VOPAGU-2260 file (C-alpha; in pm, 1 decimal, decimal comma):
REM VOPAGU-2260
SITE   aa  ch    i         X         Y         Z
SITE  UNK   A    0    3196,1   -1152,7   -2215,8
SITE  UNK   A    1    3256,9   -1450,4   -1964,3
SITE  UNK   A    2    2889,8   -1488,9   -1860,9
SITE  UNK   A    3    2810,9   -1587,2   -2215,4
SITE  UNK   A    4    3060,4   -1833,1   -2201,2
SITE  UNK   A    5    2936,0   -1985,3   -1953,9
SITE  UNK   A    6    2540,9   -2041,1   -2054,2
SITE  UNK   A    7    2504,1   -2368,4   -2242,2
SITE  UNK   A    8    2361,3   -2340,7   -2593,3
SITE  UNK   A    9    2105,5   -2602,0   -2502,0
SITE  UNK   A   10    1989,1   -2462,0   -2205,3
SITE  UNK   A   11    1952,7   -2092,0   -2346,0
SITE  UNK   A   12    1767,0   -2302,2   -2675,8
SITE  UNK   A   13    1529,0   -2481,2   -2441,2
SITE  UNK   A   14    1463,3   -2127,7   -2302,9
SITE  UNK   A   15    1431,5   -2007,0   -2671,3
SITE  UNK   A   16    1216,9   -2249,9   -2846,0
SITE  UNK   A   17     857,3   -2157,2   -2664,1
SITE  UNK   A   18     918,5   -1807,6   -2739,5
SITE  UNK   A   19     950,1   -1925,1   -3081,7
SITE  UNK   A   20     671,2   -2162,9   -3127,1
SITE  UNK   A   21     468,6   -1881,0   -2967,2
SITE  UNK   A   22     557,3   -1622,1   -3264,5
SITE  UNK   A   23     607,3   -1860,4   -3468,0
SITE  UNK   A   24     319,3   -2206,9   -3389,7
SITE  UNK   A   25     351,7   -2446,2   -3708,0
SITE  UNK   A   26     -54,2   -2557,3   -3849,0
SITE  UNK   A   27    -178,4   -2786,2   -4093,7
SITE  UNK   A   28      71,8   -2937,9   -4259,6
SITE  UNK   A   29     384,7   -2805,9   -4119,3
SITE  UNK   A   30     268,3   -2943,9   -3740,8
SITE  UNK   A   31     198,1   -3274,9   -3965,3
SITE  UNK   A   32     534,5   -3252,9   -4049,6
SITE  UNK   A   33     653,8   -3176,7   -3748,6
SITE  UNK   A   34     538,9   -3487,6   -3629,6
SITE  UNK   A   35     670,2   -3680,2   -3803,4
SITE  UNK   A   36    1029,0   -3512,4   -3766,6
SITE  UNK   A   37    1001,0   -3566,9   -3386,5
SITE  UNK   A   38     909,3   -3957,5   -3434,9
SITE  UNK   A   39    1190,7   -4003,2   -3667,7
SITE  UNK   A   40    1407,1   -3811,1   -3367,1
SITE  UNK   A   41    1305,2   -4025,8   -3078,5
SITE  UNK   A   42    1392,9   -4389,5   -3301,4
SITE  UNK   A   43    1704,4   -4223,4   -3369,8
SITE  UNK   A   44    1761,4   -4188,3   -3026,2
SITE  UNK   A   45    1626,8   -4526,5   -2944,8
SITE  UNK   A   46    1823,3   -4700,1   -3228,0
SITE  UNK   A   47    2136,9   -4517,1   -3150,6
SITE  UNK   A   48    2188,1   -4651,4   -2785,0
SITE  UNK   A   49    2098,1   -4934,5   -2839,5
SITE  UNK   A   50    2355,6   -4976,8   -3132,4
SITE  UNK   A   51    2594,5   -4802,2   -2830,7
SITE  UNK   A   52    2516,4   -5009,2   -2586,2
SITE  UNK   A   53    2630,7   -5412,4   -2553,7
SITE  UNK   A   54    2331,9   -5643,4   -2549,6
SITE  UNK   A   55    2487,1   -5805,1   -2195,1
SITE  UNK   A   56    2453,6   -5410,7   -2030,0
SITE  UNK   A   57    2170,0   -5382,8   -2179,6
SITE  UNK   A   58    2043,3   -5780,9   -2052,4
SITE  UNK   A   59    2204,7   -5679,1   -1698,3
SITE  UNK   A   60    1985,5   -5367,4   -1678,0
SITE  UNK   A   61    1611,6   -5577,7   -1758,6
SITE  UNK   A   62    1762,2   -5815,1   -1461,1
SITE  UNK   A   63    1742,5   -5531,2   -1187,1
SITE  UNK   A   64    1335,3   -5566,6   -1134,9
SITE  UNK   A   65    1359,2   -5462,6    -743,3
SITE  UNK   A   66    1469,1   -5129,3    -921,6
SITE  UNK   A   67    1233,0   -5101,2   -1189,8
SITE  UNK   A   68     990,8   -5171,9    -952,5
SITE  UNK   A   69    1114,1   -4884,6    -733,7
SITE  UNK   A   70    1045,0   -4657,7   -1070,3
SITE  UNK   A   71     760,9   -4787,5   -1104,4
SITE  UNK   A   72     593,7   -4731,3    -755,9
SITE  UNK   A   73     748,7   -4351,4    -818,8
SITE  UNK   A   74     582,6   -4282,8   -1149,8
SITE  UNK   A   75     231,9   -4450,9   -1117,3
SITE  UNK   A   76     152,5   -4475,5    -725,8
SITE  UNK   A   77     333,1   -4175,3    -551,6
SITE  UNK   A   78     321,3   -3904,8    -819,5
SITE  UNK   A   79     -62,7   -3984,8    -940,2
SITE  UNK   A   80    -116,1   -3968,9    -482,7
SITE  UNK   A   81      56,5   -3597,4    -501,6
SITE  UNK   A   82    -173,7   -3541,2    -815,9
SITE  UNK   A   83    -464,2   -3620,7    -569,4
SITE  UNK   A   84    -360,0   -3353,0    -303,4
SITE  UNK   A   85    -321,5   -3067,9    -535,7
SITE  UNK   A   86    -688,0   -3124,6    -680,1
SITE  UNK   A   87    -781,6   -3079,3    -277,3
SITE  UNK   A   88    -586,4   -2712,9    -287,4
SITE  UNK   A   89    -814,9   -2423,8    -274,2
SITE  UNK   A   90    -994,0   -2291,4    -511,8
SITE  UNK   A   91    -850,7   -1990,8    -468,3
SITE  UNK   A   92    -489,2   -2155,2    -472,2
SITE  UNK   A   93    -592,6   -2286,1    -816,2
SITE  UNK   A   94    -851,5   -2288,4   -1051,6
SITE  UNK   A   95   -1029,3   -2723,8   -1029,0
SITE  UNK   A   96    -871,8   -2703,0   -1466,4
SITE  UNK   A   97    -559,5   -2663,1   -1418,6
SITE  UNK   A   98    -561,7   -2901,7   -1087,2
SITE  UNK   A   99    -677,2   -3145,8   -1277,9
SITE  UNK   A  100    -388,4   -3078,9   -1521,5
SITE  UNK   A  101    -153,8   -3122,2   -1226,5
SITE  UNK   A  102    -297,2   -3422,3   -1142,0
SITE  UNK   A  103    -333,8   -3568,2   -1522,6
SITE  UNK   A  104      60,4   -3487,5   -1538,3
SITE  UNK   A  105     149,4   -3724,0   -1263,7
SITE  UNK   A  106       1,8   -4016,1   -1424,2
SITE  UNK   A  107     211,2   -4008,2   -1724,6
SITE  UNK   A  108     503,6   -4221,0   -1735,7
SITE  UNK   A  109     898,5   -4123,6   -1739,0
SITE  UNK   A  110    1068,2   -3931,3   -1995,7
SITE  UNK   A  111    1266,3   -4109,2   -2217,3
SITE  UNK   A  112    1482,4   -3989,9   -2425,2
SITE  UNK   A  113    1601,6   -3673,3   -2178,4
SITE  UNK   A  114    1606,8   -3922,9   -1900,7
SITE  UNK   A  115    1875,6   -4158,0   -2120,7
SITE  UNK   A  116    2062,9   -3763,5   -2229,8
SITE  UNK   A  117    2074,6   -3663,8   -1887,8
SITE  UNK   A  118    2223,6   -4030,4   -1715,5
SITE  UNK   A  119    2502,3   -3983,4   -1992,7
SITE  UNK   A  120    2531,1   -3674,1   -1938,2
SITE  UNK   A  121    2633,5   -3724,8   -1545,9
SITE  UNK   A  122    2783,8   -4102,0   -1607,2
SITE  UNK   A  123    2492,3   -4270,5   -1480,7
SITE  UNK   A  124    2429,5   -4646,4   -1560,6
SITE  UNK   A  125    2312,7   -4547,7   -1924,0
SITE  UNK   A  126    2211,3   -4901,5   -2015,9
SITE  UNK   A  127    1995,0   -4925,1   -1668,5
SITE  UNK   A  128    1823,9   -4590,9   -1813,4
SITE  UNK   A  129    1720,3   -4717,6   -2127,5
SITE  UNK   A  130    1571,1   -5048,9   -1935,7
SITE  UNK   A  131    1416,4   -4802,3   -1682,8
SITE  UNK   A  132    1238,6   -4546,4   -1946,8
SITE  UNK   A  133    1125,6   -4809,5   -2177,3
SITE  UNK   A  134     938,3   -5039,1   -1954,6
SITE  UNK   A  135     797,5   -4704,1   -1757,1
SITE  UNK   A  136     670,5   -4612,4   -2110,2
SITE  UNK   A  137     547,0   -4921,8   -2239,7
SITE  UNK   A  138     316,3   -5030,0   -1876,2
SITE  UNK   A  139     238,9   -4651,3   -1929,0
SITE  UNK   A  140      59,6   -4742,4   -2206,7
SITE  UNK   A  141    -166,5   -4948,1   -2007,7
SITE  UNK   A  142    -156,7   -4783,2   -1661,0
SITE  UNK   A  143    -220,4   -4380,5   -1710,8
SITE  UNK   A  144    -544,3   -4472,9   -1901,6
SITE  UNK   A  145    -652,7   -4675,5   -1650,9
SITE  UNK   A  146    -537,9   -4414,5   -1357,1
SITE  UNK   A  147    -700,0   -4164,1   -1573,6
SITE  UNK   A  148   -1034,8   -4357,7   -1585,8
SITE  UNK   A  149   -1034,5   -4400,1   -1197,1
SITE  UNK   A  150    -905,1   -4070,8   -1065,8
SITE  UNK   A  151    -988,1   -3804,0   -1361,7
SITE  UNK   A  152   -1369,4   -3969,1   -1437,9
SITE  UNK   A  153   -1276,2   -4083,5   -1860,4
SITE  UNK   A  154   -1315,6   -4389,0   -2064,0
SITE  UNK   A  155    -958,3   -4406,9   -2266,2
SITE  UNK   A  156    -968,3   -4702,0   -2495,0
SITE  UNK   A  157    -655,6   -4875,8   -2501,8
SITE  UNK   A  158    -608,2   -4983,2   -2879,8
SITE  UNK   A  159    -379,7   -5231,3   -3040,1
SITE  UNK   A  160    -263,6   -4972,4   -3268,1
SITE  UNK   A  161    -148,6   -4767,7   -2965,1
SITE  UNK   A  162      59,8   -5068,8   -2788,3
SITE  UNK   A  163     203,2   -5112,4   -3167,3
SITE  UNK   A  164     272,3   -4743,3   -3215,3
SITE  UNK   A  165     472,3   -4745,5   -2840,1
SITE  UNK   A  166     656,8   -5045,5   -2936,8
SITE  UNK   A  167     745,8   -4929,3   -3253,1
SITE  UNK   A  168     920,5   -4621,4   -3191,6
SITE  UNK   A  169    1037,9   -4753,1   -2900,6
SITE  UNK   A  170    1150,3   -5089,1   -2885,1
SITE  UNK   A  171    1217,0   -5206,9   -3258,7
SITE  UNK   A  172    1431,0   -4994,1   -3266,5
SITE  UNK   A  173    1700,8   -5002,2   -2956,7
SITE  UNK   A  174    1688,7   -5384,4   -3073,3
SITE  UNK   A  175    1755,9   -5286,1   -3419,4
SITE  UNK   A  176    2062,3   -5103,2   -3286,0
SITE  UNK   A  177    2172,0   -5387,6   -3054,6
SITE  UNK   A  178    2188,3   -5623,8   -3357,0
SITE  UNK   A  179    2382,5   -5398,4   -3544,1
SITE  UNK   A  180    2618,5   -5292,7   -3206,0
SITE  UNK   A  181    2915,8   -5513,5   -3283,1
SITE  UNK   A  182    2927,4   -5350,3   -3599,4
SITE  UNK   A  183    2850,3   -4981,7   -3482,8
SITE  UNK   A  184    2911,3   -5031,2   -3164,7
SITE  UNK   A  185    3317,5   -4905,9   -3118,7
SITE  UNK   A  186    3211,9   -4651,5   -3401,2
SITE  UNK   A  187    2957,1   -4465,9   -3213,1
SITE  UNK   A  188    3201,6   -4509,6   -2868,5
SITE  UNK   A  189    3447,5   -4274,7   -3075,3
SITE  UNK   A  190    3182,4   -4020,5   -3228,8
SITE  UNK   A  191    2976,5   -3937,4   -2919,4
SITE  UNK   A  192    2868,8   -3631,5   -3037,4
SITE  UNK   A  193    2685,3   -3761,0   -3286,9
SITE  UNK   A  194    2451,8   -3949,8   -3030,6
SITE  UNK   A  195    2435,0   -3626,3   -2746,3
SITE  UNK   A  196    2321,5   -3400,3   -3115,4
SITE  UNK   A  197    2002,7   -3646,5   -3135,4
SITE  UNK   A  198    1977,2   -3650,6   -2731,7
SITE  UNK   A  199    1940,7   -3244,0   -2757,2
SITE  UNK   A  200    1809,5   -3252,7   -3065,1
SITE  UNK   A  201    1456,5   -3486,2   -3001,0
SITE  UNK   A  202    1395,5   -3277,7   -2693,1
SITE  UNK   A  203    1377,3   -2912,5   -2867,0
SITE  UNK   A  204    1210,2   -3100,1   -3093,4
SITE  UNK   A  205     937,1   -3236,5   -2840,2
SITE  UNK   A  206     911,8   -2886,9   -2718,0
SITE  UNK   A  207     882,0   -2693,5   -2975,1
SITE  UNK   A  208     587,6   -2925,1   -3141,4
SITE  UNK   A  209     418,9   -2886,6   -2759,4
SITE  UNK   A  210     395,1   -2533,4   -2726,9
SITE  UNK   A  211     359,4   -2503,4   -3069,5
SITE  UNK   A  212      14,3   -2751,0   -3027,4
SITE  UNK   A  213     -64,6   -2560,2   -2710,6
SITE  UNK   A  214     -45,5   -2202,9   -2924,4
SITE  UNK   A  215    -252,3   -2327,9   -3250,2
SITE  UNK   A  216    -517,0   -2413,4   -2944,8
SITE  UNK   A  217    -555,1   -2030,2   -2769,4
SITE  UNK   A  218    -341,5   -2148,6   -2527,9
SITE  UNK   A  219    -254,2   -1821,5   -2402,1
SITE  UNK   A  220    -573,1   -1645,3   -2460,0
SITE  UNK   A  221    -750,8   -1898,8   -2222,7
SITE  UNK   A  222    -554,9   -1885,9   -1942,0
SITE  UNK   A  223    -436,4   -1549,7   -1727,8
SITE  UNK   A  224     -95,9   -1420,6   -1647,0
SITE  UNK   A  225    -187,5   -1539,3   -1275,6
SITE  UNK   A  226    -308,1   -1856,2   -1314,8
SITE  UNK   A  227     -18,3   -1884,3   -1563,0
SITE  UNK   A  228     224,0   -1791,8   -1245,4
SITE  UNK   A  229      61,9   -1985,3    -973,6
SITE  UNK   A  230     171,1   -2316,6   -1248,7
SITE  UNK   A  231     507,7   -2217,8   -1283,7
SITE  UNK   A  232     527,6   -2189,6    -891,2
SITE  UNK   A  233     360,4   -2525,6    -794,6
SITE  UNK   A  234     589,5   -2720,3   -1096,9
SITE  UNK   A  235     881,1   -2574,9    -895,6
SITE  UNK   A  236     712,4   -2741,4    -589,2
SITE  UNK   A  237     620,2   -3073,3    -669,9
SITE  UNK   A  238     998,2   -3078,7    -907,8
SITE  UNK   A  239    1184,1   -2995,6    -573,1
SITE  UNK   A  240     941,0   -3240,7    -350,7
SITE  UNK   A  241     980,1   -3565,0    -620,1
SITE  UNK   A  242    1395,7   -3478,9    -653,5
SITE  UNK   A  243    1449,9   -3439,2    -332,0
SITE  UNK   A  244    1192,2   -3762,2    -301,3
SITE  UNK   A  245    1423,2   -3992,4    -511,4
SITE  UNK   A  246    1764,9   -3829,1    -357,1
SITE  UNK   A  247    1695,6   -3947,1     -39,9
SITE  UNK   A  248    1538,0   -4333,4    -173,8
SITE  UNK   A  249    1861,0   -4359,5    -361,1
SITE  UNK   A  250    2035,0   -4352,9     -10,8
SITE  UNK   A  251    1839,6   -4533,7     165,7
SITE  UNK   A  252    1847,9   -4831,2     -54,9
SITE  UNK   A  253    2221,6   -4770,9     -54,7
SITE  UNK   A  254    2268,2   -4774,4    -476,7
SITE  UNK   A  255    2611,1   -4659,3    -597,0
SITE  UNK   A  256    2669,5   -4335,5    -803,6
SITE  UNK   A  257    2537,0   -4473,8   -1142,4
SITE  UNK   A  258    2203,7   -4632,5   -1028,7
SITE  UNK   A  259    2173,3   -4296,1    -816,6
SITE  UNK   A  260    2120,3   -4068,0   -1066,1
SITE  UNK   A  261    1931,1   -4292,5   -1287,3
SITE  UNK   A  262    1626,0   -4332,7   -1014,2
SITE  UNK   A  263    1670,7   -4005,9   -1005,0
SITE  UNK   A  264    1600,5   -3881,5   -1381,8
SITE  UNK   A  265    1377,8   -4156,0   -1432,2
SITE  UNK   A  266    1193,0   -4132,2   -1124,5
SITE  UNK   A  267    1095,3   -3769,7   -1094,6
SITE  UNK   A  268    1093,8   -3722,5   -1491,1
SITE  UNK   A  269     656,0   -3718,4   -1665,5
SITE  UNK   A  270     657,6   -3758,8   -2045,4
SITE  UNK   A  271     556,4   -3484,2   -2218,7
SITE  UNK   A  272     610,2   -3692,7   -2548,0
SITE  UNK   A  273     331,5   -3972,2   -2387,8
SITE  UNK   A  274     121,0   -3720,0   -2200,6
SITE  UNK   A  275      12,6   -3488,8   -2527,6
SITE  UNK   A  276    -116,9   -3781,6   -2769,1
SITE  UNK   A  277    -317,9   -3915,6   -2499,6
SITE  UNK   A  278    -433,3   -3544,6   -2384,3
SITE  UNK   A  279    -647,1   -3542,7   -2656,9
SITE  UNK   A  280    -804,9   -3865,1   -2620,7
SITE  UNK   A  281    -900,9   -3774,4   -2270,2
SITE  UNK   A  282    -968,1   -3376,2   -2306,8
SITE  UNK   A  283   -1163,5   -3159,5   -2546,5
SITE  UNK   A  284   -1021,9   -3125,3   -2755,8
SITE  UNK   A  285   -1050,1   -2711,4   -2716,3
SITE  UNK   A  286   -1001,5   -2736,5   -2368,2
SITE  UNK   A  287    -670,3   -2908,7   -2389,9
SITE  UNK   A  288    -470,8   -2614,5   -2482,7
SITE  UNK   A  289    -546,1   -2546,4   -2113,0
SITE  UNK   A  290    -537,9   -2926,9   -1917,1
SITE  UNK   A  291    -178,3   -2969,9   -2103,7
SITE  UNK   A  292     -26,4   -2626,1   -1945,0
SITE  UNK   A  293     117,3   -2804,6   -1615,1
SITE  UNK   A  294     261,9   -3058,7   -1784,7
SITE  UNK   A  295     437,8   -2797,1   -2089,4
SITE  UNK   A  296     571,2   -2571,8   -1777,1
SITE  UNK   A  297     669,7   -2897,6   -1553,6
SITE  UNK   A  298     836,7   -3081,8   -1883,9
SITE  UNK   A  299    1051,0   -2722,5   -1960,6
SITE  UNK   A  300    1123,8   -2679,2   -1582,5
SITE  UNK   A  301    1227,9   -3037,7   -1552,7
SITE  UNK   A  302    1467,3   -2978,6   -1838,7
SITE  UNK   A  303    1598,3   -2696,6   -1769,6
SITE  UNK   A  304    1737,1   -2786,8   -1330,8
SITE  UNK   A  305    1755,1   -3177,2   -1490,0
SITE  UNK   A  306    2054,8   -2995,4   -1676,6
SITE  UNK   A  307    2199,6   -2838,5   -1486,1
SITE  UNK   A  308    2177,5   -3122,3   -1199,2
SITE  UNK   A  309    2378,5   -3381,4   -1477,9
SITE  UNK   A  310    2636,4   -3097,1   -1552,2
SITE  UNK   A  311    2737,8   -3097,6   -1161,0
SITE  UNK   A  312    2698,5   -3467,7   -1169,4
SITE  UNK   A  313    3004,1   -3488,1   -1489,7
SITE  UNK   A  314    3216,0   -3241,0   -1373,9
SITE  UNK   A  315    3193,5   -3422,5   -1008,5
SITE  UNK   A  316    3260,8   -3753,8   -1207,7
SITE  UNK   A  317    3556,8   -3584,0   -1373,6
SITE  UNK   A  318    3690,0   -3486,6   -1072,0
SITE  UNK   A  319    3634,1   -3804,1    -906,1
SITE  UNK   A  320    3868,1   -3950,0   -1268,3
SITE  UNK   A  321    4139,1   -3698,6   -1195,7
SITE  UNK   A  322    4181,6   -3803,8    -842,6
SITE  UNK   A  323    4217,5   -4139,7    -967,2
SITE  UNK   A  324    4428,1   -4069,0   -1212,0
SITE  UNK   A  325    4627,9   -3889,8    -955,9
SITE  UNK   A  326    4666,0   -4171,7    -729,3
SITE  UNK   A  327    4836,0   -4360,2    -981,2
SITE  UNK   A  328    4527,7   -4534,1   -1206,6
SITE  UNK   A  329    4693,7   -4728,1   -1532,9
SITE  UNK   A  330    4594,9   -4590,2   -1863,0
SITE  UNK   A  331    4345,7   -4722,7   -2036,4
SITE  UNK   A  332    4234,7   -4923,2   -1682,6
SITE  UNK   A  333    3853,4   -4935,5   -1705,9
SITE  UNK   A  334    3712,0   -4660,1   -1431,7
SITE  UNK   A  335    3462,5   -4861,4   -1235,3
SITE  UNK   A  336    3750,9   -5093,2   -1185,7
SITE  UNK   A  337    3980,4   -4767,3   -1095,2
SITE  UNK   A  338    3692,0   -4651,3    -858,4
SITE  UNK   A  339    3677,3   -4977,7    -673,1
SITE  UNK   A  340    4057,1   -5022,3    -646,0
SITE  UNK   A  341    4067,5   -4694,5    -481,6
SITE  UNK   A  342    3828,0   -4749,3    -257,0
SITE  UNK   A  343    3909,0   -5077,3    -118,5
SITE  UNK   A  344    4265,9   -4870,7    -141,3
SITE  UNK   A  345    4076,3   -4646,9      94,9
SITE  UNK   A  346    3906,9   -4905,4     300,9
SITE  UNK   A  347    4231,8   -5057,1     367,3
SITE  UNK   A  348    4418,6   -4776,0     502,7
SITE  UNK   A  349    4155,2   -4709,9     708,2
SITE  UNK   A  350    4142,0   -5010,9     887,2
SITE  UNK   A  351    4544,5   -5018,0     976,7
């Protein structure tokens, strides 16, 4: 029985959701209702994070333009370069259609809700994660279609409506939350479980909606099991590569622990929320299920792996806090100040 107690309910749900979507895909009116519910969950997520963060913290995150530039370079330069290399693989290794799907995956912006959620779980810099994910997605409305037109040979029209939809779903709720921070910020700090439920619930909704869309397009009838295994293997290799890359970049640029966590989660992930609507614009409707298969598989693997990484970071943070307490931290002292104090004491001892 002890093994079942160690299973994270969120991870278990992530594994079961694709199965449920395959057995019970939503169609027609139900699919539209699910899309509406998913958008509402994302809006609520941004509102809660905006309300939880002090405006001064948020402004500090947006002022970190060198950090934002590093995330953008990883998302829209390094990732596409890897995608182009994948398209050069022999057809015996991967079919051209699946390879095109991987290239499309590599052109997408970073995730929003899961990047923020995992950063929060890992005790990272949530304000910086919000700004990084938001900047990536807003610019992704322009960058992704431009890159797709250049590298995929497809033409996508970026309309004012699409930009307004991004702003309406991401920016407006966050600003509304910021404006209400002084009224409900302290209450949310005392009820973190509410934000956690929205974080995880929005991820599960997006995964269910994506797999359900693929199933209704005949995904599992046109993809042989061998190709599916290849997609899983290549997605795992791609994720391992970018995770190692961004861990290394965090060390090279000597970011502190909280910022390295943001770089890892915002830089290594790709958005299914943004990717699926764009896929329907780029590819024929009857083929879209195959083209987005790498995105869906990569997305579920990145969620599973990043959830484990976030939990590990959280345990490390808890152990550090215990050491700070053992070192004589006064009750009520902020963790960051306590950590600095301990580090200063250790540095003084080393010099002496």
